[in-house]
Each structure stands twice: as structure tokens, then as C-alpha cells.
C-alpha positions as CSV (number, residue, x, y, z in Angstrom):
1,M,4.2,3.7,20.9
2,S,4.2,7.2,20.4
3,K,2.8,8.9,17.1
4,P,3.2,12.4,15.8
5,A,-0.2,13.8,16.4
6,S,0.1,16.5,14.0
7,L,0.2,13.8,11.0
8,L,-2.9,11.7,12.3
9,P,-6.5,12.0,11.2
10,E,-8.6,13.5,13.7
11,S,-11.6,11.3,12.4
12,L,-11.9,8.3,10.3
13,L,-14.4,8.4,7.3
14,S,-17.0,5.4,6.9
15,V,-16.3,3.0,4.0
16,D,-19.3,4.3,2.3
17,E,-18.0,8.1,2.9
18,L,-14.5,7.1,1.9
19,L,-15.8,5.3,-1.3
20,T,-17.7,8.4,-2.2
21,A,-14.9,10.8,-1.7
22,T,-12.8,8.6,-3.6
23,Q,-15.1,8.6,-6.6
24,G,-15.2,12.3,-6.5
25,I,-11.6,12.6,-6.8
26,V,-11.7,10.1,-9.8
27,D,-14.4,12.0,-11.4
28,Q,-13.2,15.4,-11.1
29,D,-9.2,15.1,-11.0
30,L,-8.4,11.7,-12.4
31,K,-10.6,11.3,-15.4
32,P,-9.4,14.3,-17.4
33,L,-5.6,12.9,-16.9
34,T,-6.3,9.3,-17.6
35,V,-5.3,9.5,-21.6
36,K,-2.2,11.7,-20.6
37,I,-1.3,9.1,-17.9
38,D,-1.6,6.3,-20.5
39,L,-0.2,8.0,-23.7
40,D,2.4,10.4,-22.2
41,G,3.4,8.7,-18.8
42,Y,2.3,11.4,-16.9
43,Y,2.7,10.8,-13.1
44,P,-0.6,12.2,-11.3
45,E,1.2,13.0,-8.0
46,E,-1.4,15.5,-7.2
47,V,-4.1,13.0,-7.4
48,L,-2.4,10.5,-5.3
49,R,-1.6,13.3,-2.5
50,K,-5.3,14.1,-2.7
51,L,-6.4,10.5,-2.0
52,G,-4.0,10.7,1.1
53,S,-5.8,13.6,2.4
54,I,-9.0,11.6,2.6
55,G,-7.6,8.7,4.3
56,A,-7.3,6.4,1.4
57,Y,-4.0,4.9,2.6
58,R,-4.6,4.4,6.3
59,Q,-7.6,2.1,6.1
60,H,-5.6,-1.4,6.6
61,L,-3.3,0.4,9.2
62,S,-4.2,0.0,12.6
63,S,-1.4,2.0,14.1
64,V,-2.4,5.2,12.4
65,R,-6.2,4.7,12.5
66,P,-8.0,6.4,15.6
67,D,-9.7,3.5,16.7
68,G,-6.8,1.2,16.4
69,E,-8.5,-1.4,14.1
70,H,-7.6,-2.6,10.4
71,D,-9.8,-2.8,7.4
72,L,-7.9,-4.3,4.5
73,G,-11.2,-4.6,2.4
74,A,-11.9,-0.9,2.4
75,A,-8.3,-0.4,1.0
76,I,-9.1,-3.0,-1.7
77,Q,-12.4,-1.3,-2.4
78,T,-10.9,2.2,-2.7
79,M,-8.1,1.0,-5.0
80,A,-10.5,-0.8,-7.2
81,A,-12.6,2.4,-7.6
82,V,-9.4,4.1,-9.0
83,S,-8.2,1.1,-10.9
84,H,-11.8,1.2,-12.6
85,E,-10.6,4.7,-14.3
86,C,-7.0,4.0,-14.4
87,L,-5.0,1.0,-13.5
88,S,-1.7,2.9,-13.8
89,T,-2.9,5.1,-10.7
90,G,-4.4,2.0,-9.2
91,F,-1.1,0.6,-9.2
92,S,0.7,3.5,-7.6
93,I,-2.0,3.4,-4.9
94,W,-1.1,-0.3,-4.3
95,C,2.5,0.5,-4.1
96,Q,1.7,3.2,-1.3
97,D,-0.6,0.9,0.4
98,T,1.9,-1.8,0.3
99,C,4.7,0.4,1.6
100,G,2.4,1.2,4.4
101,W,1.9,-2.3,5.2
102,Y,5.5,-3.2,5.3
103,L,5.9,-0.6,8.1
104,Q,2.7,-1.7,10.1
105,N,4.2,-5.2,10.1
106,A,7.8,-3.7,11.2
107,E,9.5,-5.1,14.4
108,N,11.1,-1.8,14.9
109,D,9.1,0.9,16.2
110,T,11.3,3.7,15.3
111,V,10.8,3.2,11.5
112,R,7.2,2.7,12.0
113,D,6.9,5.6,14.2
114,I,8.6,8.2,12.0
115,W,7.4,7.0,8.5
116,L,4.2,5.4,8.6
117,P,2.3,8.5,9.5
118,K,3.7,10.4,6.7
119,L,2.9,7.6,4.2
120,S,-0.5,6.9,5.4
121,S,-1.4,10.7,5.1
122,G,0.2,11.1,1.5
123,E,2.8,13.5,3.0
124,V,5.4,11.2,1.9
125,L,4.8,8.6,-1.1
126,G,6.4,5.4,-1.4
127,G,7.0,2.1,-3.5
128,T,7.5,-1.5,-3.1
129,G,10.9,-3.0,-4.0
130,M,9.7,-6.5,-3.3
131,S,9.3,-8.2,-6.8
132,N,12.9,-9.5,-6.8
133,T,12.4,-10.8,-3.2
134,M,9.1,-12.6,-3.8
135,K,10.7,-14.3,-6.9
136,A,13.8,-15.2,-5.0
137,F,11.8,-16.7,-2.2
138,A,9.8,-18.9,-4.8
139,G,13.2,-20.1,-6.4
140,I,12.6,-18.1,-9.6
141,E,15.7,-15.7,-9.2
142,D,18.5,-14.6,-7.2
143,L,18.3,-11.7,-4.8
144,R,19.8,-8.8,-6.4
145,L,20.8,-6.8,-3.2
146,S,23.5,-7.6,-0.7
147,G,24.5,-5.8,2.6
148,Q,27.2,-5.8,4.9
149,R,26.8,-5.1,8.6
150,V,28.5,-2.0,10.0
151,D,28.5,0.1,13.0
152,G,25.0,1.4,13.1
153,G,23.5,-0.3,10.2
154,Y,24.3,-1.8,6.8
155,I,26.3,-0.9,3.6
156,V,24.1,-2.2,0.6
157,N,25.1,-2.7,-3.2
158,G,23.3,-3.9,-6.0
159,S,20.5,-3.1,-8.3
160,L,16.5,-3.6,-8.7
161,P,15.6,-3.4,-12.4
162,W,12.1,-1.9,-11.7
163,V,10.4,-0.3,-8.8
164,S,7.5,1.8,-9.0
165,N,5.9,5.1,-7.7
166,L,9.5,6.5,-6.9
167,G,11.0,10.0,-6.9
168,N,14.1,11.7,-5.3
169,D,11.8,12.6,-2.3
170,H,10.0,9.1,-2.2
171,V,10.8,5.9,-0.1
172,F,10.3,2.2,-0.8
173,G,10.7,-1.0,1.1
174,T,12.9,-3.8,0.0
175,L,15.0,-6.6,1.2
176,F,18.7,-7.6,1.0
177,T,20.6,-10.6,1.8
178,L,23.7,-10.4,4.1
179,E,27.3,-10.9,2.7
180,G,29.5,-13.6,4.0
181,G,27.7,-17.0,3.2
182,T,24.9,-16.5,5.4
183,D,21.2,-17.1,4.4
184,R,19.9,-14.3,6.6
185,T,18.0,-11.5,5.0
186,V,17.2,-8.0,6.2
187,M,14.0,-5.9,5.3
188,A,14.5,-2.1,5.2
189,L,12.9,1.2,4.2
190,V,15.1,3.0,1.5
191,D,15.1,6.9,1.2
192,C,15.7,7.7,-2.4
193,A,17.5,10.8,-1.2
194,A,20.3,8.6,0.5
195,E,23.8,9.1,-0.5
196,G,25.1,6.4,-3.3
197,F,21.4,5.7,-4.3
198,S,20.2,6.8,-7.7
199,L,17.4,6.2,-10.1
200,R,17.5,5.5,-13.5
201,Q,14.9,5.4,-16.5
202,S,15.7,2.2,-18.0
203,A,12.7,1.3,-20.0
204,H,9.3,2.4,-21.4
205,F,6.2,0.4,-21.1
206,T,3.2,0.0,-23.2
207,A,1.0,0.5,-20.2
208,L,1.5,1.6,-16.6
209,E,4.0,4.1,-18.0
210,G,2.6,6.7,-15.6
211,T,4.0,5.1,-12.4
212,R,7.3,6.6,-12.0
213,T,9.1,3.1,-12.5
214,F,12.8,3.4,-12.3
215,A,16.0,1.2,-11.8
216,C,17.2,1.5,-8.5
217,I,20.9,1.5,-8.1
218,F,22.8,1.0,-4.7
219,E,26.4,1.9,-4.7
220,D,27.7,1.5,-1.0
221,V,24.4,3.0,0.4
222,F,24.3,3.3,4.2
223,I,21.0,2.2,5.8
224,S,20.8,3.0,9.5
225,D,19.4,0.7,12.1
226,D,16.5,3.3,12.4
227,M,15.5,2.4,8.8
228,I,15.5,-1.4,9.3
229,I,11.9,-2.9,9.3
230,D,13.2,-6.2,10.4
231,H,16.6,-8.0,11.0
232,D,15.0,-11.2,9.8
233,G,13.7,-10.6,6.4
234,A,12.2,-14.2,6.1
235,A,10.0,-13.7,9.3
236,F,8.7,-10.5,8.0
237,L,7.7,-11.9,4.6
238,R,5.9,-14.7,6.4
239,R,4.1,-12.1,8.5
240,A,3.4,-9.6,5.8
241,R,2.8,-11.8,2.6
242,A,-1.0,-12.4,3.1
243,G,-1.4,-8.5,3.1
244,I,0.7,-7.8,0.1
245,V,-1.1,-10.1,-2.2
246,L,-4.5,-9.3,-1.0
247,L,-4.1,-5.7,-1.4
248,Q,-3.4,-6.4,-5.2
249,F,-6.9,-7.5,-5.6
250,G,-7.9,-3.7,-5.7
251,M,-6.3,-3.6,-9.1
252,G,-7.8,-6.7,-10.5
253,V,-11.3,-6.0,-9.3
254,G,-11.2,-2.4,-10.8
255,N,-10.0,-3.4,-14.2
256,I,-12.3,-6.4,-14.5
257,Q,-15.3,-4.4,-13.3
258,S,-14.6,-1.7,-15.8
259,C,-14.3,-4.2,-18.6
260,I,-17.8,-5.6,-17.6
261,D,-19.1,-2.0,-17.7
262,L,-17.8,-1.4,-21.1
263,C,-19.6,-4.5,-22.6
264,R,-22.9,-3.4,-21.0
265,D,-22.4,0.2,-22.4
266,V,-22.7,-1.1,-26.0
267,E,-25.6,-3.4,-25.4
268,P,-28.3,-1.1,-26.8
269,L,-26.5,-0.8,-29.9
270,L,-24.7,-4.2,-30.4
271,G,-26.7,-6.6,-28.0
272,H,-28.2,-8.3,-31.2
273,V,-25.0,-9.4,-32.4
274,N,-22.7,-9.3,-29.1
275,C,-25.2,-12.2,-28.0
276,Y,-23.1,-14.6,-29.9
277,L,-19.8,-13.8,-28.1
278,E,-18.6,-15.8,-25.2
279,D,-17.9,-14.4,-21.7
280,R,-21.0,-12.1,-21.7
281,P,-21.1,-9.3,-19.1
282,D,-23.6,-11.1,-16.9
283,E,-21.5,-14.4,-16.6
284,L,-18.3,-12.3,-15.8
285,Q,-20.1,-10.1,-13.2
286,E,-21.2,-13.3,-11.4
287,E,-17.7,-14.6,-11.3
288,L,-16.5,-11.2,-10.1
289,D,-18.8,-11.0,-7.5
290,D,-18.0,-14.4,-6.0
291,A,-14.3,-13.7,-6.0
292,V,-15.0,-10.3,-4.5
293,E,-16.9,-11.8,-1.7
294,A,-14.4,-14.5,-0.9
295,V,-11.5,-11.9,-1.0
296,L,-13.3,-9.7,1.4
297,A,-13.8,-12.5,3.9
298,L,-9.9,-13.3,3.7
299,A,-9.0,-10.0,4.2
300,E,-10.9,-9.8,7.5
301,D,-7.7,-11.6,9.0
302,P,-4.6,-10.5,7.1
303,F,-2.2,-11.5,9.7
304,E,-2.8,-15.0,9.5
305,T,0.3,-16.9,8.6
306,S,-0.9,-20.4,7.7
307,D,0.0,-22.0,4.5
308,E,-3.6,-23.1,4.0
309,Y,-4.8,-19.6,4.3
310,F,-2.2,-18.2,1.9
311,R,-2.9,-21.0,-0.5
312,E,-6.5,-19.9,-0.8
313,I,-5.2,-16.2,-1.3
314,L,-2.9,-17.6,-4.2
315,Q,-5.8,-19.4,-5.8
316,L,-8.0,-16.3,-5.9
317,R,-5.1,-14.3,-7.0
318,L,-4.6,-16.8,-10.0
319,A,-8.2,-16.6,-10.7
320,A,-8.4,-12.9,-10.8
321,G,-5.3,-12.6,-13.3
322,E,-7.1,-15.2,-15.6
323,L,-10.6,-13.4,-15.3
324,A,-9.0,-10.1,-16.1
325,L,-7.6,-11.5,-19.4
326,R,-10.9,-12.8,-20.2
327,A,-12.7,-9.8,-19.3
328,S,-10.7,-7.3,-21.2
329,Q,-10.8,-9.7,-24.3
330,S,-14.5,-9.7,-24.0
331,A,-14.5,-5.9,-23.7
332,M,-12.5,-5.5,-27.0
333,L,-14.9,-7.8,-28.7
334,H,-17.8,-6.4,-27.4
335,T,-16.9,-2.7,-28.4
336,G,-15.5,-3.8,-31.9
337,A,-13.6,-1.4,-33.9
338,K,-14.4,1.5,-31.8
339,G,-12.5,-0.2,-29.0
340,Y,-9.3,-0.2,-31.0
341,L,-9.0,3.5,-31.3
342,R,-5.9,5.1,-29.7
343,T,-7.7,6.8,-27.0
344,A,-10.5,4.1,-26.5
345,P,-10.9,2.7,-23.0
346,A,-11.1,-0.8,-24.3
347,Q,-7.8,-1.2,-25.7
348,R,-6.4,0.3,-22.7
349,K,-8.1,-2.1,-20.3
350,L,-6.8,-4.8,-22.6
351,R,-3.1,-3.7,-21.8
352,E,-3.8,-3.0,-18.4
353,S,-5.2,-6.5,-17.8
354,Y,-2.1,-8.1,-19.1
355,F,-0.2,-6.2,-16.1
356,V,-2.9,-7.7,-13.5
357,A,-1.8,-11.2,-15.1
358,I,2.1,-10.5,-14.9
359,V,2.8,-8.2,-11.9
360,T,4.4,-10.2,-9.3
361,P,3.1,-12.7,-8.4
362,A,2.5,-13.3,-12.2
363,I,0.1,-16.1,-13.3
364,K,3.3,-18.5,-13.9
365,H,4.7,-17.6,-10.3
366,L,1.4,-18.4,-8.7
367,R,1.2,-21.6,-10.5
368,K,4.5,-22.7,-9.5
369,E,3.9,-21.8,-6.0
370,L,0.4,-23.7,-5.9
371,D,2.3,-26.7,-7.5
372,A,5.1,-26.5,-4.8
373,M,2.2,-26.5,-2.1
374,D,0.5,-29.5,-3.6
375,D,3.9,-31.3,-3.7
376,A,4.5,-30.7,-0.1
377,A,0.9,-31.6,1.2
């Protein structure tokens, strides 16, 4: 497979070097923007591109790594370092990483060769329009996009209510069903500059506002065969699903650790009374450390497709959502009234933690999937 050499890194940072470089960008570039991102909905595009320049988006992508290996654990840890400061930015990184993951798992060499080097370097920013897909495959809702086969590609119509990390020069991956009574689906990369495609600001959020989240409208959008990731969407999803969900742990780990750290920060002043609270920082830390160890072990083989392997991922993902809610509530209670101020980290972490719990797959979605697996066993 040929690769545009000009877009590939000449060397790869070690995980420790990458985390150090990431923390430097967090401290110097992201922290001054966190409140602006949260309250004003500022989209930190310059931070996202800078993270791409140090290799933050290529760790899990063997096709663009000089050594041809993959390290999903490094991608999770990098995302966690950013999410510790700002989950809005951490979520944008998940979108970027996941869009790259779609291309890594593409059956079509052309779309991978053209777009993966650009996404992995941050030259192009991308999103993931798969919330509807994952809910549809779980029987929660119907697919919202439909396509008709034409010469050289497909004509796609429909709409997706919320897709994040987008802009007129961005791309994103999504899946559509074929018209004509067939059950077949197709996975594609969508260029936001395509004719007939439009982005609409349809909602404002209480958290995660700085993620460029839009409704995506398809009006006779032509998607060429060169942009098709897989003509068999179901097969693609089975290949890629483990990595999609595993990458989300970066958001949860960062949020939970930041909440634990907030609890510890106030111990010198409030420890004498906070000792009466439940979910103390040391208890939460032990649970988080155990979860991280389990996640990193599973992340060593993200191409495994067995149902038992995926079940373990879903169980851990459910535990992460529940732990995020407990940890953020604990941070609020430990910090007290100061945590309730409009710019205080604790109340922001509380709002962010609900996103960890409701982003697809949400807690209720996960429980439904796990229940179905139990019934099938």
C-alpha cells in the first residue's frame, strides 16, 4: 500500500515522550482556554492541530506508524491527559482518533491511502457520525441515512441530528442503508464540502459546547466509490467496534482522575469533615486503577472480534460511566460551595461526567446490549 511520504512522521515518540509533550500542550495552550471552551463554546482548533503535529492521533494506526505497529493504549492515555483538563477537547480527540480508526479498518485502500495520513497528522480534522448506527444495530432506533447505488458511487439522503468535531473543511465517517428493501449497509467517509451536504447549528449544550456539534443534512449527496470505507457496513462494524468503544475510555479516565484530584486538593483544608463523605479519593483511585489496567490489557488486541471479548469491553465501559458519575458527585461534595461557582472545575466536571454516561453507547444502551448477550448465551 502506497503512502504519501510527505505526510508521514519521520520518527515516533515513545509513549512517555508523547505524554510529556501532550501535557506541555495542555498546560501552555489548553488550560488558558478551558473556561472559554466551556462557557462560550470556543472550538480549540489550534490545540487540536498542535496535538496532531506531535503524533497524538497516529498511535493506534499501524498504517501510518513508521514501525507498522498499533498502540491503542497510548491513544487512550493521551486522550485521558487532555480530558483531565477539558473533556470537550478530549471528546474532539476521540472523534479524530475514531475517524482514523474507521480508515485503519477500511476495506478500500484508496480512501485509506488518501485520507488517513491527513487525519493522523491533524492536517485534516474529522468526526464520527456513528451514534445512530450503533443505536440502530442495537435495535434502539432506525438508520437515518439511505443511499441509492449509481454509476461510480451512491446518492445519499437523510439527516443525522448531532455529529461533532466538524467544519466545512472536515470529514467524518458514517453508515447508510441501501434503498430497495435490502438489509445491506455501506460505510463511507463524508467530505463536509460535498455538494448537497450542509451543517446546521440545531442545539446548544450545557457541556461539550466547544466541540463543533452540528446536524448533518444530506440532500442528494454523491459519495464516490473512492470514499467508501466498506461496501458491507455490518462486517465493518464488527471489525471496528472494539476499538471504537475502547478509545472512549480516554475520556472517562481523564474525567474520573481529575475528580479524584479535586477531592485530594481540598484535603488539607476540609479533610477533617470530608472524612464523613462516601466515595473518598483513595477508594475511587483504587477502582480507577483497576479499570485502567483491565482496559489497557484489552486494548492490546483491538482487532479481536469475538462476542466474549466485546462483552468484557462493554462491561468495563458501563463501569466507567457509573464511576464517572460517582467521582464527579464526590468532587462536588468534597469541594463544597467553592465547587459550585460558575467557573469552578468541580461543577464543570460534574456536567462532563454526565456526557461520559450518555455518549453512545450510553449506560442504558450498554445495559441493553449486555442483557441481550446474557439472553443469547
